[in-house]
C-alpha positions in Angstrom: 96.7 122.7 92.0 98.1 121.3 95.3 95.7 118.8 96.8 95.3 118.2 100.5 96.9 115.0 101.6 93.5 113.8 102.7 91.4 115.0 99.8 87.8 113.7 99.7 86.8 111.1 97.1 84.0 113.3 95.7 86.2 116.4 95.1 88.4 116.6 92.0 90.8 113.6 91.9 89.0 112.1 94.9 89.0 108.7 93.2 92.7 108.4 94.1 91.9 108.5 97.8 94.8 106.3 98.8 95.2 107.9 102.2 92.6 107.1 104.8 93.9 109.4 107.5 91.0 111.8 107.3 90.0 113.7 110.4 86.7 112.3 111.8 84.8 112.4 115.0 86.4 109.9 117.4 84.2 107.2 118.9 83.9 107.3 122.7 86.1 104.3 123.4 88.2 104.5 126.5 91.2 103.1 124.6 91.4 106.5 122.9 91.4 108.3 126.2 94.1 106.1 127.6 96.5 106.7 124.7 100.1 106.7 125.8 101.3 110.0 127.1 104.7 109.3 125.6 105.5 106.8 123.0 109.2 107.1 123.8 108.9 106.0 127.4 106.6 103.0 126.5 108.2 101.6 123.4 111.2 99.5 123.8 114.2 99.9 121.5 115.1 96.5 120.2 118.3 96.0 118.2 118.9 92.3 117.8 120.8 91.0 114.8 118.9 88.3 113.0 120.6 84.9 112.8 121.7 83.9 109.2 118.8 82.9 106.9 116.1 84.0 109.4 113.5 86.6 109.0 114.6 90.2 109.8 113.2 91.7 113.0 111.4 95.0 113.5 113.1 97.2 116.0 110.6 100.1 116.4 110.6 103.7 115.2 112.3 105.0 118.3 115.5 103.6 117.0 115.3 106.2 114.3 114.4 109.2 116.4 117.7 110.2 118.1 118.8 113.7 117.4 122.0 112.4 115.9 120.1 110.1 113.6 116.8 111.3 112.0 115.4 113.3 114.9 117.0 116.7 114.4 114.6 119.4 115.5 115.5 122.0 112.9 112.6 121.6 110.4 113.4 124.5 108.1 114.4 122.1 105.3 113.6 118.4 104.7 116.6 116.2 104.9 117.6 112.8 106.4 118.6 114.6 109.6 115.1 115.6 110.5 113.1 112.9 108.6 111.7 111.3 111.7 110.5 114.7 113.1 108.8 115.7 109.9 107.2 112.3 109.5 105.9 112.4 113.0 104.5 115.9 112.7 103.0 115.9 109.2 102.7 112.5 107.6 99.2 110.9 107.4 100.7 107.5 107.9 101.4 108.5 111.5 97.6 108.7 112.0 96.8 105.4 110.2 95.9 103.6 113.4 94.1 106.5 115.0 91.5 106.5 112.3 90.5 103.0 113.3 88.9 104.5 116.3 87.0 107.2 114.3 83.3 106.9 114.0 83.4 105.7 110.4 85.6 102.7 111.4 83.4 101.9 114.4 80.3 101.9 112.1 82.1 99.6 109.6 82.7 97.2 112.5 79.1 97.3 113.6 77.9 96.5 110.0 80.3 93.7 109.4 79.9 92.0 112.8 76.2 93.0 113.3 77.1 94.4 116.7 74.5 97.0 117.8 75.3 96.9 121.5 75.3 100.3 123.1 78.9 99.9 124.2 81.5 98.1 122.1 83.6 95.4 123.8 87.1 96.9 123.4 89.1 93.6 123.3 86.6 92.2 120.7 87.0 95.4 118.7 90.8 95.3 118.9 90.8 91.7 117.7 88.6 92.7 114.8 91.0 95.4 113.8 93.9 93.0 114.0 92.1 90.5 111.8 90.8 93.0 109.3 92.8 96.2 109.3 96.1 96.2 111.1 98.2 94.9 108.2 98.0 98.3 106.5 97.2 100.6 109.5 100.1 99.9 111.7 103.7 98.6 111.7 104.4 95.4 113.5 105.7 95.9 117.0 109.4 95.8 118.0 110.6 92.3 118.2 108.2 90.9 115.5 109.7 88.9 112.7 109.1 90.1 109.1 107.0 87.8 106.9 105.8 85.7 109.7 102.4 85.1 111.3 100.8 88.0 113.1 100.9 88.1 116.9 97.8 89.5 118.6 98.3 92.2 121.2 96.4 92.8 124.4 96.3 96.6 124.0 95.9 99.1 121.2 98.8 101.0 122.7 101.1 98.7 120.7 99.9 100.3 117.5 99.7 104.1 118.2 102.9 104.6 116.1 100.7 104.0 113.0 102.5 103.1 109.8 106.1 104.0 110.7 109.6 103.7 109.3 109.9 100.0 108.9 106.7 99.5 107.0 108.3 101.2 104.1 112.0 100.9 104.7 112.0 97.3 105.8 112.4 95.5 109.2 115.7 97.0 110.4 117.4 94.5 112.7 120.1 93.8 110.1 120.5 97.3 108.5 120.0 99.8 111.2 123.6 99.6 112.4 125.5 99.5 109.0 123.2 101.9 107.1 124.9 105.0 108.6 128.5 103.8 108.1 130.7 105.1 105.3 130.8 101.7 103.7 127.0 101.8 103.0 126.6 102.0 99.2 125.2 105.2 97.7 122.3 105.3 95.2 123.2 103.9 91.8 125.9 101.6 93.1 125.4 97.9 92.1 126.4 96.9 95.6 123.5 98.8 97.1 120.9 96.3 95.7 122.9 93.3 97.1 123.2 94.8 100.5 119.5 95.7 100.5 118.5 92.1 99.6 120.8 90.7 102.3 119.7 93.0 105.1 116.0 93.4 104.4 116.4 97.1 103.6 113.9 98.5 101.1 115.7 101.0 98.9 113.0 103.7 98.3 115.4 105.8 96.2 114.5 103.5 93.4 111.1 104.6 91.9 110.2 101.1 91.1 111.0 99.8 94.6 109.1 102.7 96.1 106.1 102.0 94.0 106.3 98.3 95.0 106.3 99.2 98.7 103.3 101.5 98.3 101.0 99.2 96.3 101.1 96.4 98.9 98.6 98.4 100.9 97.3 101.0 98.5 96.3 98.3 96.0 96.6 95.2 98.1 96.8 92.6 99.4 99.2 93.1 102.2 100.3 89.9 103.9 101.5 89.0 107.3 102.5 85.3 107.2 99.4 83.5 106.0 97.1 86.3 106.8 96.0 88.6 103.9 94.6 92.1 104.3 92.4 93.0 101.4 89.9 95.8 100.9 87.3 93.5 99.4 83.6 94.1 98.6 82.5 93.5 102.2 84.8 96.3 103.5 83.8 98.7 100.7 80.1 98.0 101.3 80.6 98.7 105.0 82.2 102.1 104.3 85.9 101.7 103.4 86.9 103.9 100.5 87.8 102.2 97.3 91.5 101.8 96.7 92.3 103.8 93.6 96.0 104.7 93.4 98.4 106.7 91.2 101.9 106.9 92.6 103.0 110.4 91.3 99.9 112.1 92.6 100.1 110.3 95.8 103.7 111.3 96.4 103.1 114.8 95.2 100.5 115.3 97.9 102.4 113.5 100.7 104.2 115.9 103.1 107.9 115.3 102.4 110.3 114.0 105.1 113.0 113.7 102.5 114.8 116.2 100.2 112.9 116.0 97.0 115.2 118.4 95.1 118.2 116.2 95.9 116.2 113.1 94.9 115.3 114.6 91.5 119.0 115.6 91.0 120.1 112.0 91.7 117.5 110.7 89.3 118.5 113.1 86.5 122.2 112.3 86.9 121.5 108.6 86.6 119.0 108.8 83.8 120.7 111.7 81.9 117.5 112.9 80.0 117.0 116.5 79.1 114.7 118.0 80.2 114.2 115.9 83.3 111.9 112.9 83.2 111.6 112.5 87.0 107.9 113.1 87.3 107.0 111.1 84.2 109.2 108.2 85.4 107.5 108.3 88.8 104.1 108.0 87.1 105.4 105.1 84.8 107.0 103.2 87.7 103.7 103.5 89.6 101.7 102.2 86.6 104.0 99.2 86.2 104.0 98.3 89.9 100.2 98.8 90.2 99.6 96.5 87.2 101.7 93.7 88.8 100.0 94.1 92.1 96.5 94.0 90.6 97.4 90.7 89.0 98.6 89.4 92.4 95.5 90.8 94.1 93.1 89.0 91.7 95.1 85.8 92.0 95.0 86.0 95.8 91.2 86.7 95.8 90.7 83.7 93.5 92.6 81.4 95.8 90.9 82.7 98.9 87.4 82.5 97.5 88.0 79.0 96.1 88.5 77.8 99.6 85.2 79.1 101.0 83.0 76.4 102.6 80.1 77.3 100.3 82.4 76.9 97.2 84.0 79.5 94.9 82.4 82.9 94.9 83.2 85.9 92.7 84.9 88.9 94.5 82.9 91.8 93.4 85.7 94.3 94.2 87.4 93.1 91.1 84.6 94.8 89.1 83.4 98.4 88.6 80.8 99.2 91.3 78.4 100.6 88.8 78.0 97.3 87.0 75.6 96.5 89.8 75.0 99.7 91.7 73.1 101.9 89.3 69.5 103.2 89.0 67.2 100.9 87.0 66.5 103.8 84.6 70.1 104.8 84.1 71.2 105.3 80.5 72.6 102.0 79.2 75.8 103.7 77.9 77.4 103.3 81.3 76.9 99.5 81.3 77.9 99.0 77.7 81.1 100.9 78.1 81.9 99.4 81.5 81.4 95.8 80.2 83.4 96.1 77.0 86.0 93.3 76.6 89.4 94.1 78.2 92.1 94.7 75.6 94.5 91.8 75.0 97.5 94.1 75.3 97.8 97.4 77.2 99.9 100.5 76.7 102.5 99.2 79.2 103.0 96.1 77.0 103.8 98.3 74.0 106.3 100.9 75.4 109.7 100.8 76.8 111.2 103.7 78.8 110.6 106.9 76.7 113.8 109.0 76.6 112.6 112.2 74.8 109.8 114.7 75.4 108.2 113.7 72.1 108.1 110.0 73.1 106.6 110.8 76.5 104.0 113.1 75.0 103.0 110.3 72.6 102.6 107.8 75.5 100.0 110.1 77.2 98.2 110.8 73.9 98.0 107.0 73.3 96.7 106.6 76.8 93.7 108.8 75.9 93.0 106.9 72.6 93.3 103.5 74.3 90.7 104.4 76.9 88.0 105.6 74.5 84.9 103.5 74.6 85.2 102.7 70.9 87.7 103.5 68.1 87.2 107.0 66.9 84.8 107.8 69.8 85.3 110.8 72.0 83.7 109.0 75.0 85.8 107.7 77.9 84.2 104.8 79.7 84.6 105.7 83.3 85.4 108.6 85.6 88.4 106.7 87.0 89.9 106.5 83.5 89.3 110.2 83.0 91.1 111.1 86.3 94.0 108.7 85.6 94.6 110.3 82.2 94.5 113.8 83.8 97.1 112.7 86.4 99.3 111.1 83.9 99.3 114.3 81.8 100.0 116.4 85.0 103.1 114.2 85.7 104.3 114.7 82.2 103.7 118.5 82.4 105.6 118.8 85.6 108.8 117.9 83.7 108.4 120.5 81.0 110.5 123.6 81.2 108.7 127.0 81.2 107.8 128.1 77.7 105.1 127.9 75.0 104.8 124.1 75.2 104.3 124.1 78.9 101.8 127.0 78.7 99.6 125.2 76.1 99.6 121.9 77.9 98.9 123.5 81.3 96.0 125.5 79.8 94.5 122.3 78.4 94.9 120.6 81.8 93.3 123.5 83.7 90.3 123.3 81.4 90.0 119.6 82.0 90.5 120.0 85.7 87.6 122.5 85.9 85.3 120.2 84.0 86.1 117.2 86.1 85.6 119.2 89.3 82.0 120.0 88.1 81.2 116.3 88.0 81.9 115.9 91.7 78.7 115.6 93.7 76.5 113.3 95.7 78.0 109.8 95.3 77.3 106.2 95.9 80.2 103.9 96.6 82.7 106.6 96.0 81.7 107.4 92.5 80.8 110.9 91.4 77.1 111.1 90.9 77.2 113.7 88.1 79.9 112.1 85.8 78.6 111.7 82.3 81.3 110.8 79.7 79.0 111.9 76.9 79.0 115.5 78.1 80.2 117.8 75.2 82.5 119.9 77.3 84.3 116.9 78.7 84.8 115.4 75.3 86.1 118.7 73.9 88.5 119.0 76.9 90.0 115.6 76.2 90.2 116.3 72.5 92.0 119.5 73.2 94.4 117.7 75.6 95.0 115.0 73.0 95.7 117.5 70.3 98.2 119.4 72.4 100.0 116.2 73.3 100.2 115.1 69.7 101.7 118.5 68.8 104.4 117.9 71.4 105.1 114.4 70.1 106.2 115.7 66.7 
């Protein structure tokens, strides 16, 4: 099943709604009507070289768009030649700033600032966006220094590029010239990591580095100097989707502006596993990076809240929404399973990089058993856990060659997908209203999936 890049949080797999570029009605702000007719004619190309030991500078996406660089107009096949054109035409990151002028975003502002005026003051609204949202909804303007304090702008026109090249690939002042030279190291060469560190280039051919780049915004917090951008409880309560992220599913649904077949071939050549482990390794890299980022997020929230004038205060976004938001008469199983003590060790603590199909199948099977509400139980505690297991198994299945093993596993996944989809419905705080982990069909589907995985692990 191929999901839309902007799937809804209440449809199947909605809980992984990492992309916020959904099409919504646009608020009647004149800033939208005055959008630049041409980004190219209004965005300067800045190509300074940063002095030694200074922060790297952003140069702007137009530096990447020349026909001889990444702006080739032949879009029949994704490659580095047309990466800019494909990104501009299809990538939801291109619309990341646009959605801040959608009705949902305007209503979030009204709730957070208690502004019920008939007409919103546009400079005030832009400053709110810059203080609250811009760290993850737009790339710093050309001439800005990486990792330094944010500079407020006078017009939203500075941000219409959305989240563009340098947000992911790094501020380019020190790598834009050398990266197209023959001396630029290829993937897998030790020199490539040293060059990347020296120039500020983020090497996204590395799955771990790619995951690390994504989680800064899709888990949080993103930082600009001393300013942190965090989707906290206030933002969620005002209407921002929860940030639930899984790297493999996210990349699988993202329109590609790179050659994925060539990427997998490079990976398989370097890792030398048979059959390929590309999809499983993408999932595993994402899990490890997400875990590290969640620890950093909680630490940042602890430090931020400790400095509040009223004294330390818990950040509710660290918890599961239903611990508080549930009907009074709701069955207590949801609370008892949600509030069970966290394990002292996790699956990621206990595994290295599995090299065989059997080892990878065992990892996913153990993921199911580790997430049960009690030893020997068939009940999974949360819908998020159920979806994350499904996505992990889908990543593993994507590596299996056609045959009986693949057929059995995909049949079990199809059954589970159908049942999870039935649980989507009216929601509160982006949770599926119909999810019940005690449902017999759901328990049977996970039992069948676990049995299939255990067969493959032998």
